[in-house]
PDB file of N, CA, C and O in Angstrom:
ATOM      1  N   UNK A   1       0.739  -5.174   6.463  1.00  0.00           N
ATOM      2  CA  UNK A   1       0.828  -5.139   5.427  1.00  0.00           C
ATOM      3  C   UNK A   1      -0.241  -6.603   5.325  1.00  0.00           C
ATOM      4  O   UNK A   1      -1.197  -6.514   4.555  1.00  0.00           O
ATOM      5  N   UNK A   2      -0.114  -7.467   5.840  1.00  0.00           N
ATOM      6  CA  UNK A   2      -0.839  -8.693   5.565  1.00  0.00           C
ATOM      7  C   UNK A   2      -2.443  -7.860   5.547  1.00  0.00           C
ATOM      8  O   UNK A   2      -3.143  -7.631   4.560  1.00  0.00           O
ATOM      9  N   UNK A   3      -2.628  -7.630   6.532  1.00  0.00           N
ATOM     10  CA  UNK A   3      -4.417  -7.124   6.965  1.00  0.00           C
ATOM     11  C   UNK A   3      -4.816  -6.166   5.718  1.00  0.00           C
ATOM     12  O   UNK A   3      -5.757  -6.457   4.979  1.00  0.00           O
ATOM     13  N   UNK A   4      -4.029  -5.001   5.543  1.00  0.00           N
ATOM     14  CA  UNK A   4      -4.329  -4.130   4.573  1.00  0.00           C
ATOM     15  C   UNK A   4      -3.624  -3.868   3.296  1.00  0.00           C
ATOM     16  O   UNK A   4      -4.053  -2.937   2.616  1.00  0.00           O
ATOM     17  N   UNK A   5      -2.604  -4.549   2.865  1.00  0.00           N
ATOM     18  CA  UNK A   5      -2.037  -4.039   1.630  1.00  0.00           C
ATOM     19  C   UNK A   5      -2.111  -5.402   0.813  1.00  0.00           C
ATOM     20  O   UNK A   5      -1.798  -5.160  -0.353  1.00  0.00           O
ATOM     21  N   UNK A   6      -2.407  -6.730   0.997  1.00  0.00           N
ATOM     22  CA  UNK A   6      -2.295  -7.877   0.414  1.00  0.00           C
ATOM     23  C   UNK A   6      -3.339  -7.721  -1.156  1.00  0.00           C
ATOM     24  O   UNK A   6      -2.928  -7.724  -2.317  1.00  0.00           O
ATOM     25  N   UNK A   7      -4.644  -7.605  -0.702  1.00  0.00           N
ATOM     26  CA  UNK A   7      -5.643  -7.724  -1.501  1.00  0.00           C
ATOM     27  C   UNK A   7      -5.494  -6.990  -2.988  1.00  0.00           C
ATOM     28  O   UNK A   7      -6.105  -7.239  -4.027  1.00  0.00           O
ATOM     29  N   UNK A   8      -4.164  -5.704  -2.640  1.00  0.00           N
ATOM     30  CA  UNK A   8      -3.957  -4.763  -4.349  1.00  0.00           C
ATOM     31  C   UNK A   8      -2.828  -5.295  -4.274  1.00  0.00           C
ATOM     32  O   UNK A   8      -2.776  -5.951  -5.315  1.00  0.00           O
ATOM     33  N   UNK A   9      -1.369  -5.536  -3.438  1.00  0.00           N
ATOM     34  CA  UNK A   9      -0.088  -5.542  -4.046  1.00  0.00           C
ATOM     35  C   UNK A   9       0.148  -7.055  -3.820  1.00  0.00           C
ATOM     36  O   UNK A   9       1.152  -7.602  -4.276  1.00  0.00           O
ATOM     37  N   UNK A  10      -0.671  -7.641  -3.199  1.00  0.00           N
ATOM     38  CA  UNK A  10       0.003  -9.316  -3.136  1.00  0.00           C
ATOM     39  C   UNK A  10       0.690  -9.940  -1.939  1.00  0.00           C
ATOM     40  O   UNK A  10       1.477  -9.375  -1.179  1.00  0.00           O
ATOM     41  N   UNK A  11       0.378 -10.870  -1.903  1.00  0.00           N
ATOM     42  CA  UNK A  11       1.240 -11.254  -0.859  1.00  0.00           C
ATOM     43  C   UNK A  11       2.681 -11.568  -1.162  1.00  0.00           C
ATOM     44  O   UNK A  11       3.415 -11.978  -0.262  1.00  0.00           O
ATOM     45  N   UNK A  12       3.108 -11.395  -2.368  1.00  0.00           N
ATOM     46  CA  UNK A  12       4.156 -11.414  -2.794  1.00  0.00           C
ATOM     47  C   UNK A  12       5.101 -10.014  -2.803  1.00  0.00           C
ATOM     48  O   UNK A  12       6.323  -9.911  -2.920  1.00  0.00           O
ATOM     49  N   UNK A  13       3.867  -8.780  -2.603  1.00  0.00           N
ATOM     50  CA  UNK A  13       4.392  -7.918  -2.997  1.00  0.00           C
ATOM     51  C   UNK A  13       4.630  -7.339  -4.093  1.00  0.00           C
ATOM     52  O   UNK A  13       5.166  -6.250  -4.301  1.00  0.00           O
ATOM     53  N   UNK A  14       4.099  -8.312  -4.998  1.00  0.00           N
ATOM     54  CA  UNK A  14       4.383  -7.852  -6.571  1.00  0.00           C
ATOM     55  C   UNK A  14       3.620  -7.014  -7.486  1.00  0.00           C
ATOM     56  O   UNK A  14       3.872  -6.799  -8.672  1.00  0.00           O
ATOM     57  N   UNK A  15       2.518  -6.506  -6.688  1.00  0.00           N
ATOM     58  CA  UNK A  15       1.529  -5.519  -7.330  1.00  0.00           C
ATOM     59  C   UNK A  15       0.139  -6.539  -7.920  1.00  0.00           C
ATOM     60  O   UNK A  15      -0.742  -6.155  -8.690  1.00  0.00           O
ATOM     61  N   UNK A  16       0.253  -7.739  -7.376  1.00  0.00           N
ATOM     62  CA  UNK A  16      -0.493  -8.377  -8.696  1.00  0.00           C
ATOM     63  C   UNK A  16      -1.606  -9.329  -7.524  1.00  0.00           C
ATOM     64  O   UNK A  16      -1.954 -10.497  -7.698  1.00  0.00           O
ATOM     65  N   UNK A  17      -2.047  -8.324  -6.201  1.00  0.00           N
ATOM     66  CA  UNK A  17      -3.482  -9.202  -5.476  1.00  0.00           C
ATOM     67  C   UNK A  17      -4.319  -8.976  -6.369  1.00  0.00           C
ATOM     68  O   UNK A  17      -4.359  -8.194  -7.320  1.00  0.00           O
ATOM     69  N   UNK A  18      -5.333 -10.144  -5.755  1.00  0.00           N
ATOM     70  CA  UNK A  18      -6.929 -10.465  -6.467  1.00  0.00           C
ATOM     71  C   UNK A  18      -7.441  -9.047  -6.355  1.00  0.00           C
ATOM     72  O   UNK A  18      -8.349  -9.259  -7.159  1.00  0.00           O
ATOM     73  N   UNK A  19      -7.636  -7.665  -6.002  1.00  0.00           N
ATOM     74  CA  UNK A  19      -8.035  -6.624  -6.534  1.00  0.00           C
ATOM     75  C   UNK A  19      -7.422  -5.722  -7.270  1.00  0.00           C
ATOM     76  O   UNK A  19      -8.068  -4.695  -7.476  1.00  0.00           O
ATOM     77  N   UNK A  20      -5.948  -5.826  -7.910  1.00  0.00           N
ATOM     78  CA  UNK A  20      -5.082  -5.020  -8.688  1.00  0.00           C
ATOM     79  C   UNK A  20      -5.652  -5.179  -9.827  1.00  0.00           C
ATOM     80  O   UNK A  20      -4.947  -4.674 -10.700  1.00  0.00           O
ATOM     81  N   UNK A  21      -7.065  -5.871 -10.447  1.00  0.00           N
ATOM     82  CA  UNK A  21      -7.410  -5.544 -11.800  1.00  0.00           C
ATOM     83  C   UNK A  21      -8.252  -4.551 -12.129  1.00  0.00           C
ATOM     84  O   UNK A  21      -8.646  -4.233 -13.251  1.00  0.00           O
ATOM     85  N   UNK A  22      -8.577  -3.941 -10.771  1.00  0.00           N
ATOM     86  CA  UNK A  22      -9.435  -3.000 -10.726  1.00  0.00           C
ATOM     87  C   UNK A  22      -8.874  -1.507 -10.741  1.00  0.00           C
ATOM     88  O   UNK A  22      -9.466  -0.433 -10.641  1.00  0.00           O
ATOM     89  N   UNK A  23      -7.545  -1.813 -10.897  1.00  0.00           N
ATOM     90  CA  UNK A  23      -6.715  -0.253 -10.727  1.00  0.00           C
ATOM     91  C   UNK A  23      -6.215   0.201 -11.997  1.00  0.00           C
ATOM     92  O   UNK A  23      -5.804  -0.651 -12.785  1.00  0.00           O
ATOM     93  N   UNK A  24      -6.188   1.428 -12.313  1.00  0.00           N
ATOM     94  CA  UNK A  24      -5.437   1.923 -13.053  1.00  0.00           C
ATOM     95  C   UNK A  24      -4.790   3.392 -12.721  1.00  0.00           C
ATOM     96  O   UNK A  24      -5.475   4.399 -12.543  1.00  0.00           O
ATOM     97  N   UNK A  25      -3.503   3.356 -12.672  1.00  0.00           N
ATOM     98  CA  UNK A  25      -2.531   2.637 -12.600  1.00  0.00           C
ATOM     99  C   UNK A  25      -2.382   1.134 -11.424  1.00  0.00           C
ATOM    100  O   UNK A  25      -2.746   1.036 -10.252  1.00  0.00           O
ATOM    101  N   UNK A  26      -1.817   0.294 -12.177  1.00  0.00           N
ATOM    102  CA  UNK A  26      -1.582  -0.904 -11.241  1.00  0.00           C
ATOM    103  C   UNK A  26      -0.929  -0.741  -9.887  1.00  0.00           C
ATOM    104  O   UNK A  26       0.129  -0.113  -9.936  1.00  0.00           O
ATOM    105  N   UNK A  27      -1.305  -1.157  -8.688  1.00  0.00           N
ATOM    106  CA  UNK A  27      -0.559  -1.289  -7.852  1.00  0.00           C
ATOM    107  C   UNK A  27       1.103  -1.496  -7.697  1.00  0.00           C
ATOM    108  O   UNK A  27       1.777  -2.390  -8.208  1.00  0.00           O
ATOM    109  N   UNK A  28       1.477  -0.589  -6.985  1.00  0.00           N
ATOM    110  CA  UNK A  28       3.092  -0.809  -6.591  1.00  0.00           C
ATOM    111  C   UNK A  28       3.843  -2.006  -6.659  1.00  0.00           C
ATOM    112  O   UNK A  28       3.786  -2.608  -5.587  1.00  0.00           O
ATOM    113  N   UNK A  29       4.476  -2.535  -7.456  1.00  0.00           N
ATOM    114  CA  UNK A  29       5.349  -3.775  -7.119  1.00  0.00           C
ATOM    115  C   UNK A  29       6.540  -3.579  -6.587  1.00  0.00           C
ATOM    116  O   UNK A  29       7.551  -3.298  -7.231  1.00  0.00           O
ATOM    117  N   UNK A  30       6.468  -3.721  -5.379  1.00  0.00           N
ATOM    118  CA  UNK A  30       7.695  -3.509  -4.267  1.00  0.00           C
ATOM    119  C   UNK A  30       8.737  -4.214  -4.517  1.00  0.00           C
ATOM    120  O   UNK A  30       9.575  -4.128  -3.620  1.00  0.00           O
ATOM    121  N   UNK A  31       9.028  -4.889  -5.389  1.00  0.00           N
ATOM    122  CA  UNK A  31       9.950  -6.071  -6.039  1.00  0.00           C
ATOM    123  C   UNK A  31      10.625  -5.333  -7.211  1.00  0.00           C
ATOM    124  O   UNK A  31      11.478  -5.976  -7.822  1.00  0.00           O
ATOM    125  N   UNK A  32      10.397  -4.240  -7.558  1.00  0.00           N
ATOM    126  CA  UNK A  32      11.218  -3.842  -8.802  1.00  0.00           C
ATOM    127  C   UNK A  32      11.562  -2.532  -8.339  1.00  0.00           C
ATOM    128  O   UNK A  32      10.736  -1.705  -7.952  1.00  0.00           O
ATOM    129  N   UNK A  33      13.353  -2.286  -8.408  1.00  0.00           N
ATOM    130  CA  UNK A  33      13.655  -1.187  -7.787  1.00  0.00           C
ATOM    131  C   UNK A  33      13.872  -0.088  -8.981  1.00  0.00           C
ATOM    132  O   UNK A  33      14.532   0.941  -8.835  1.00  0.00           O
ATOM    133  N   UNK A  34      13.237  -0.460 -10.132  1.00  0.00           N
ATOM    134  CA  UNK A  34      13.120   0.691 -11.188  1.00  0.00           C
ATOM    135  C   UNK A  34      12.058   1.297 -11.479  1.00  0.00           C
ATOM    136  O   UNK A  34      11.883   2.041 -12.444  1.00  0.00           O
ATOM    137  N   UNK A  35      11.106   0.927 -10.442  1.00  0.00           N
ATOM    138  CA  UNK A  35       9.501   1.450 -10.676  1.00  0.00           C
ATOM    139  C   UNK A  35       9.644   2.907 -10.138  1.00  0.00           C
ATOM    140  O   UNK A  35      10.168   3.209  -9.066  1.00  0.00           O
ATOM    141  N   UNK A  36       9.074   3.799 -11.083  1.00  0.00           N
ATOM    142  CA  UNK A  36       8.969   5.209 -10.580  1.00  0.00           C
ATOM    143  C   UNK A  36       8.064   5.590  -8.853  1.00  0.00           C
ATOM    144  O   UNK A  36       7.110   4.872  -8.555  1.00  0.00           O
ATOM    145  N   UNK A  37       8.326   6.275  -8.272  1.00  0.00           N
ATOM    146  CA  UNK A  37       7.564   6.539  -7.028  1.00  0.00           C
ATOM    147  C   UNK A  37       7.186   7.922  -7.436  1.00  0.00           C
ATOM    148  O   UNK A  37       7.846   8.802  -7.988  1.00  0.00           O
ATOM    149  N   UNK A  38       5.667   7.876  -6.926  1.00  0.00           N
ATOM    150  CA  UNK A  38       5.013   9.013  -7.232  1.00  0.00           C
ATOM    151  C   UNK A  38       5.505  10.265  -6.056  1.00  0.00           C
ATOM    152  O   UNK A  38       6.094  11.314  -6.316  1.00  0.00           O
ATOM    153  N   UNK A  39       5.124   9.844  -4.925  1.00  0.00           N
ATOM    154  CA  UNK A  39       5.876  10.690  -3.745  1.00  0.00           C
ATOM    155  C   UNK A  39       7.308  10.927  -3.356  1.00  0.00           C
ATOM    156  O   UNK A  39       7.662  11.889  -2.675  1.00  0.00           O
ATOM    157  N   UNK A  40       8.111  10.003  -3.822  1.00  0.00           N
ATOM    158  CA  UNK A  40       9.234   9.598  -3.600  1.00  0.00           C
ATOM    159  C   UNK A  40       9.354   8.273  -2.890  1.00  0.00           C
ATOM    160  O   UNK A  40       8.342   7.678  -2.521  1.00  0.00           O
ATOM    161  N   UNK A  41      11.093   7.592  -2.606  1.00  0.00           N
ATOM    162  CA  UNK A  41      11.452   6.555  -1.675  1.00  0.00           C
ATOM    163  C   UNK A  41      11.289   6.966  -0.325  1.00  0.00           C
ATOM    164  O   UNK A  41      10.585   6.437   0.535  1.00  0.00           O
ATOM    165  N   UNK A  42      12.026   7.983  -0.233  1.00  0.00           N
ATOM    166  CA  UNK A  42      12.238   8.260   1.180  1.00  0.00           C
ATOM    167  C   UNK A  42      11.008   7.645   2.134  1.00  0.00           C
ATOM    168  O   UNK A  42       9.840   7.438   1.806  1.00  0.00           O
ATOM    169  N   UNK A  43      11.714   7.404   3.532  1.00  0.00           N
ATOM    170  CA  UNK A  43      10.946   6.952   4.730  1.00  0.00           C
ATOM    171  C   UNK A  43       9.635   7.763   4.882  1.00  0.00           C
ATOM    172  O   UNK A  43       8.528   7.336   5.213  1.00  0.00           O
ATOM    173  N   UNK A  44       9.921   8.744   4.636  1.00  0.00           N
ATOM    174  CA  UNK A  44       9.128   9.920   5.149  1.00  0.00           C
ATOM    175  C   UNK A  44       7.837  10.151   4.229  1.00  0.00           C
ATOM    176  O   UNK A  44       6.663  10.262   4.582  1.00  0.00           O
ATOM    177  N   UNK A  45       8.408  10.192   2.921  1.00  0.00           N
ATOM    178  CA  UNK A  45       7.583   9.975   1.572  1.00  0.00           C
ATOM    179  C   UNK A  45       6.863   8.891   1.813  1.00  0.00           C
ATOM    180  O   UNK A  45       5.648   9.075   1.734  1.00  0.00           O
ATOM    181  N   UNK A  46       7.331   7.459   2.171  1.00  0.00           N
ATOM    182  CA  UNK A  46       6.591   6.250   1.734  1.00  0.00           C
ATOM    183  C   UNK A  46       5.489   6.274   3.221  1.00  0.00           C
ATOM    184  O   UNK A  46       4.334   5.857   3.131  1.00  0.00           O
ATOM    185  N   UNK A  47       5.982   6.746   4.362  1.00  0.00           N
ATOM    186  CA  UNK A  47       4.633   7.035   5.398  1.00  0.00           C
ATOM    187  C   UNK A  47       3.801   7.690   4.942  1.00  0.00           C
ATOM    188  O   UNK A  47       2.656   7.375   5.265  1.00  0.00           O
ATOM    189  N   UNK A  48       3.967   8.815   4.053  1.00  0.00           N
ATOM    190  CA  UNK A  48       3.146   9.425   3.695  1.00  0.00           C
ATOM    191  C   UNK A  48       1.964   8.869   2.839  1.00  0.00           C
ATOM    192  O   UNK A  48       0.760   9.119   2.903  1.00  0.00           O
ATOM    193  N   UNK A  49       2.598   8.128   2.106  1.00  0.00           N
ATOM    194  CA  UNK A  49       1.706   7.357   0.870  1.00  0.00           C
ATOM    195  C   UNK A  49       1.375   6.620   1.582  1.00  0.00           C
ATOM    196  O   UNK A  49       0.169   6.863   1.623  1.00  0.00           O
ATOM    197  N   UNK A  50       1.618   5.483   2.521  1.00  0.00           N
ATOM    198  CA  UNK A  50       0.740   4.778   3.389  1.00  0.00           C
ATOM    199  C   UNK A  50      -0.438   5.592   3.821  1.00  0.00           C
ATOM    200  O   UNK A  50      -1.581   5.417   3.400  1.00  0.00           O
ATOM    201  N   UNK A  51      -0.072   6.500   4.699  1.00  0.00           N
ATOM    202  CA  UNK A  51      -0.891   7.139   5.824  1.00  0.00           C
ATOM    203  C   UNK A  51      -2.264   8.081   5.006  1.00  0.00           C
ATOM    204  O   UNK A  51      -3.469   8.025   5.254  1.00  0.00           O
ATOM    205  N   UNK A  52      -1.517   8.932   3.961  1.00  0.00           N
ATOM    206  CA  UNK A  52      -2.547   9.919   3.297  1.00  0.00           C
ATOM    207  C   UNK A  52      -3.114   9.158   1.862  1.00  0.00           C
ATOM    208  O   UNK A  52      -4.102   9.431   1.181  1.00  0.00           O
ATOM    209  N   UNK A  53      -1.911   7.923   1.666  1.00  0.00           N
ATOM    210  CA  UNK A  53      -3.034   7.633  -0.003  1.00  0.00           C
ATOM    211  C   UNK A  53      -2.066   8.431  -0.975  1.00  0.00           C
ATOM    212  O   UNK A  53      -1.342   9.354  -0.603  1.00  0.00           O
ATOM    213  N   UNK A  54      -2.144   8.004  -2.117  1.00  0.00           N
ATOM    214  CA  UNK A  54      -1.430   8.663  -3.271  1.00  0.00           C
ATOM    215  C   UNK A  54      -2.532   9.293  -4.357  1.00  0.00           C
ATOM    216  O   UNK A  54      -3.110   8.583  -5.181  1.00  0.00           O
ATOM    217  N   UNK A  55      -2.714  10.581  -4.247  1.00  0.00           N
ATOM    218  CA  UNK A  55      -3.599  11.196  -5.763  1.00  0.00           C
ATOM    219  C   UNK A  55      -3.312  10.565  -7.041  1.00  0.00           C
ATOM    220  O   UNK A  55      -2.209  10.221  -7.466  1.00  0.00           O
ATOM    221  N   UNK A  56      -4.348  10.466  -7.548  1.00  0.00           N
ATOM    222  CA  UNK A  56      -4.365   9.956  -9.004  1.00  0.00           C
ATOM    223  C   UNK A  56      -3.950   8.813  -9.264  1.00  0.00           C
ATOM    224  O   UNK A  56      -3.478   8.599 -10.381  1.00  0.00           O
ATOM    225  N   UNK A  57      -4.030   7.634  -8.150  1.00  0.00           N
ATOM    226  CA  UNK A  57      -4.080   6.272  -8.076  1.00  0.00           C
ATOM    227  C   UNK A  57      -5.218   5.715  -6.977  1.00  0.00           C
ATOM    228  O   UNK A  57      -5.970   6.350  -6.237  1.00  0.00           O
ATOM    229  N   UNK A  58      -5.056   4.399  -7.150  1.00  0.00           N
ATOM    230  CA  UNK A  58      -6.117   3.548  -5.949  1.00  0.00           C
ATOM    231  C   UNK A  58      -5.853   3.521  -4.660  1.00  0.00           C
ATOM    232  O   UNK A  58      -6.585   3.029  -3.801  1.00  0.00           O
ATOM    233  N   UNK A  59      -4.352   4.272  -4.410  1.00  0.00           N
ATOM    234  CA  UNK A  59      -3.793   3.986  -3.113  1.00  0.00           C
ATOM    235  C   UNK A  59      -4.425   4.914  -2.057  1.00  0.00           C
ATOM    236  O   UNK A  59      -4.085   6.059  -1.759  1.00  0.00           O
ATOM    237  N   UNK A  60      -5.507   4.092  -1.519  1.00  0.00           N
ATOM    238  CA  UNK A  60      -5.772   4.810  -0.263  1.00  0.00           C
ATOM    239  C   UNK A  60      -5.386   5.317   0.950  1.00  0.00           C
ATOM    240  O   UNK A  60      -4.603   4.391   1.162  1.00  0.00           O
ATOM    241  N   UNK A  61      -5.267   6.020   1.953  1.00  0.00           N
ATOM    242  CA  UNK A  61      -4.825   6.153   2.890  1.00  0.00           C
ATOM    243  C   UNK A  61      -5.137   5.267   4.072  1.00  0.00           C
ATOM    244  O   UNK A  61      -6.299   4.904   4.258  1.00  0.00           O
ATOM    245  N   UNK A  62      -3.952   4.822   5.052  1.00  0.00           N
ATOM    246  CA  UNK A  62      -4.633   4.053   6.168  1.00  0.00           C
ATOM    247  C   UNK A  62      -4.665   4.380   7.547  1.00  0.00           C
ATOM    248  O   UNK A  62      -4.871   3.651   8.517  1.00  0.00           O
ATOM    249  N   UNK A  63      -4.352   5.987   7.455  1.00  0.00           N
ATOM    250  CA  UNK A  63      -4.046   6.663   8.804  1.00  0.00           C
ATOM    251  C   UNK A  63      -5.328   6.083   9.861  1.00  0.00           C
ATOM    252  O   UNK A  63      -5.082   5.696  11.003  1.00  0.00           O
ATOM    253  N   UNK A  64      -6.420   6.094   9.396  1.00  0.00           N
ATOM    254  CA  UNK A  64      -7.856   5.603  10.194  1.00  0.00           C
ATOM    255  C   UNK A  64      -7.719   4.484  10.494  1.00  0.00           C
ATOM    256  O   UNK A  64      -8.209   4.194  11.585  1.00  0.00           O
ATOM    257  N   UNK A  65      -7.087   3.459   9.791  1.00  0.00           N
ATOM    258  CA  UNK A  65      -6.970   1.958  10.025  1.00  0.00           C
ATOM    259  C   UNK A  65      -6.234   1.834  10.828  1.00  0.00           C
ATOM    260  O   UNK A  65      -6.535   1.056  11.734  1.00  0.00           O
ATOM    261  N   UNK A  66      -5.096   2.447  10.874  1.00  0.00           N
ATOM    262  CA  UNK A  66      -3.652   1.971  11.528  1.00  0.00           C
ATOM    263  C   UNK A  66      -3.119   3.029  12.547  1.00  0.00           C
ATOM    264  O   UNK A  66      -3.210   4.241  12.355  1.00  0.00           O
ATOM    265  N   UNK A  67      -2.591   2.491  13.580  1.00  0.00           N
ATOM    266  CA  UNK A  67      -1.977   3.776  14.431  1.00  0.00           C
ATOM    267  C   UNK A  67      -0.271   4.058  13.490  1.00  0.00           C
ATOM    268  O   UNK A  67       0.320   3.514  12.557  1.00  0.00           O
ATOM    269  N   UNK A  68      -0.083   4.964  14.214  1.00  0.00           N
ATOM    270  CA  UNK A  68       0.995   5.473  13.542  1.00  0.00           C
ATOM    271  C   UNK A  68       2.384   4.383  13.836  1.00  0.00           C
ATOM    272  O   UNK A  68       3.437   4.567  13.227  1.00  0.00           O
ATOM    273  N   UNK A  69       2.282   3.665  14.472  1.00  0.00           N
ATOM    274  CA  UNK A  69       3.441   2.480  15.081  1.00  0.00           C
ATOM    275  C   UNK A  69       2.900   1.519  13.814  1.00  0.00           C
ATOM    276  O   UNK A  69       3.692   0.780  13.229  1.00  0.00           O
ATOM    277  N   UNK A  70       1.674   1.583  13.491  1.00  0.00           N
ATOM    278  CA  UNK A  70       1.702   0.217  12.486  1.00  0.00           C
ATOM    279  C   UNK A  70       1.748   0.647  11.476  1.00  0.00           C
ATOM    280  O   UNK A  70       2.026  -0.139  10.570  1.00  0.00           O
ATOM    281  N   UNK A  71       1.545   1.850  11.186  1.00  0.00           N
ATOM    282  CA  UNK A  71       2.079   2.540   9.495  1.00  0.00           C
ATOM    283  C   UNK A  71       3.323   2.647   9.306  1.00  0.00           C
ATOM    284  O   UNK A  71       3.698   2.584   8.135  1.00  0.00           O
ATOM    285  N   UNK A  72       4.586   2.885  10.634  1.00  0.00           N
ATOM    286  CA  UNK A  72       5.963   2.765  10.318  1.00  0.00           C
ATOM    287  C   UNK A  72       5.814   1.066  10.174  1.00  0.00           C
ATOM    288  O   UNK A  72       6.542   0.725   9.242  1.00  0.00           O
ATOM    289  N   UNK A  73       5.368   0.302  10.562  1.00  0.00           N
ATOM    290  CA  UNK A  73       6.175  -0.883  10.698  1.00  0.00           C
ATOM    291  C   UNK A  73       5.535  -1.437   9.313  1.00  0.00           C
ATOM    292  O   UNK A  73       5.856  -2.593   9.038  1.00  0.00           O
ATOM    293  N   UNK A  74       4.803  -0.872   8.541  1.00  0.00           N
ATOM    294  CA  UNK A  74       4.569  -1.184   7.139  1.00  0.00           C
ATOM    295  C   UNK A  74       5.443  -0.398   6.392  1.00  0.00           C
ATOM    296  O   UNK A  74       5.472  -0.587   5.176  1.00  0.00           O
ATOM    297  N   UNK A  75       6.185   0.475   6.909  1.00  0.00           N
ATOM    298  CA  UNK A  75       6.940   1.415   6.089  1.00  0.00           C
ATOM    299  C   UNK A  75       8.465   0.642   6.226  1.00  0.00           C
ATOM    300  O   UNK A  75       9.343   0.701   5.365  1.00  0.00           O
ATOM    301  N   UNK A  76       8.546   0.013   7.330  1.00  0.00           N
ATOM    302  CA  UNK A  76       9.861  -0.709   7.663  1.00  0.00           C
ATOM    303  C   UNK A  76       9.755  -2.201   6.954  1.00  0.00           C
ATOM    304  O   UNK A  76      10.814  -2.746   6.646  1.00  0.00           O
ATOM    305  N   UNK A  77       8.666  -2.786   6.723  1.00  0.00           N
ATOM    306  CA  UNK A  77       8.467  -3.876   5.988  1.00  0.00           C
ATOM    307  C   UNK A  77       8.918  -3.586   4.286  1.00  0.00           C
ATOM    308  O   UNK A  77       9.739  -4.157   3.568  1.00  0.00           O
ATOM    309  N   UNK A  78       8.013  -2.478   4.039  1.00  0.00           N
ATOM    310  CA  UNK A  78       8.286  -2.329   2.617  1.00  0.00           C
ATOM    311  C   UNK A  78       9.746  -1.735   2.197  1.00  0.00           C
ATOM    312  O   UNK A  78      10.282  -1.960   1.111  1.00  0.00           O
ATOM    313  N   UNK A  79      10.184  -1.104   3.026  1.00  0.00           N
ATOM    314  CA  UNK A  79      12.205  -1.082   2.864  1.00  0.00           C
ATOM    315  C   UNK A  79      12.857  -1.941   3.054  1.00  0.00           C
ATOM    316  O   UNK A  79      14.008  -1.727   2.675  1.00  0.00           O
ATOM    317  N   UNK A  80      12.657  -3.151   3.603  1.00  0.00           N
ATOM    318  CA  UNK A  80      13.285  -4.546   3.388  1.00  0.00           C
ATOM    319  C   UNK A  80      12.865  -5.306   1.953  1.00  0.00           C
ATOM    320  O   UNK A  80      13.246  -6.448   1.695  1.00  0.00           O
ATOM    321  N   UNK A  81      12.129  -4.605   1.170  1.00  0.00           N
ATOM    322  CA  UNK A  81      12.177  -5.282  -0.163  1.00  0.00           C
ATOM    323  C   UNK A  81      12.888  -4.746  -1.156  1.00  0.00           C
ATOM    324  O   UNK A  81      13.577  -3.781  -0.825  1.00  0.00           O
ATOM    325  N   UNK A  82      12.936  -5.116  -2.401  1.00  0.00           N
ATOM    326  CA  UNK A  82      13.925  -5.118  -3.135  1.00  0.00           C
ATOM    327  C   UNK A  82      13.841  -3.796  -3.657  1.00  0.00           C
ATOM    328  O   UNK A  82      14.771  -3.011  -3.845  1.00  0.00           O
ATOM    329  N   UNK A  83      12.047  -3.557  -3.974  1.00  0.00           N
ATOM    330  CA  UNK A  83      11.961  -2.011  -4.581  1.00  0.00           C
ATOM    331  C   UNK A  83      12.234  -0.818  -3.900  1.00  0.00           C
ATOM    332  O   UNK A  83      12.184   0.314  -4.381  1.00  0.00           O
ATOM    333  N   UNK A  84      12.567  -1.179  -2.589  1.00  0.00           N
ATOM    334  CA  UNK A  84      13.061   0.332  -1.303  1.00  0.00           C
ATOM    335  C   UNK A  84      14.479   0.093  -0.897  1.00  0.00           C
ATOM    336  O   UNK A  84      15.254   1.038  -0.745  1.00  0.00           O
ATOM    337  N   UNK A  85      14.823  -1.115  -0.723  1.00  0.00           N
ATOM    338  CA  UNK A  85      15.833  -1.532  -0.311  1.00  0.00           C
ATOM    339  C   UNK A  85      17.167  -1.447  -1.285  1.00  0.00           C
ATOM    340  O   UNK A  85      18.262  -1.527  -0.729  1.00  0.00           O
ATOM    341  N   UNK A  86      17.121  -1.313  -2.494  1.00  0.00           N
ATOM    342  CA  UNK A  86      18.031  -1.169  -3.832  1.00  0.00           C
ATOM    343  C   UNK A  86      17.784   0.379  -4.023  1.00  0.00           C
ATOM    344  O   UNK A  86      18.146   0.779  -5.129  1.00  0.00           O
ATOM    345  N   UNK A  87      17.348   1.155  -3.346  1.00  0.00           N
ATOM    346  CA  UNK A  87      17.053   2.744  -3.939  1.00  0.00           C
ATOM    347  C   UNK A  87      18.142   3.537  -3.815  1.00  0.00           C
ATOM    348  O   UNK A  87      18.625   3.614  -2.686  1.00  0.00           O
ATOM    349  N   UNK A  88      18.626   4.118  -4.652  1.00  0.00           N
ATOM    350  CA  UNK A  88      19.215   5.233  -4.872  1.00  0.00           C
ATOM    351  C   UNK A  88      19.692   6.363  -4.085  1.00  0.00           C
ATOM    352  O   UNK A  88      20.762   6.970  -4.121  1.00  0.00           O
ATOM    353  N   UNK A  89      18.532   6.519  -3.285  1.00  0.00           N
ATOM    354  CA  UNK A  89      18.902   7.992  -2.285  1.00  0.00           C
ATOM    355  C   UNK A  89      19.139   7.197  -1.211  1.00  0.00           C
ATOM    356  O   UNK A  89      19.464   7.696  -0.133  1.00  0.00           O
TER     357      UNK A  89
END
């Protein structure tokens, strides 16, 4: 997360990284459990978003930049944040 995600999603994971101003829609705020998720909140869906990106947003895929294990590390970190840990599914 620190290497690939902070620029957009912010060090606090609040969607307010320094590059966030360049994106519409804004980067996801991982602290907000009420935000809508384009691909869904399940582990596999979050993995797909991190690995492949999210169409119609500024979210790029990182499968070329991270190993599968690293991608899962990011997913597990995101799942520890209020935006996912408080999910209803």
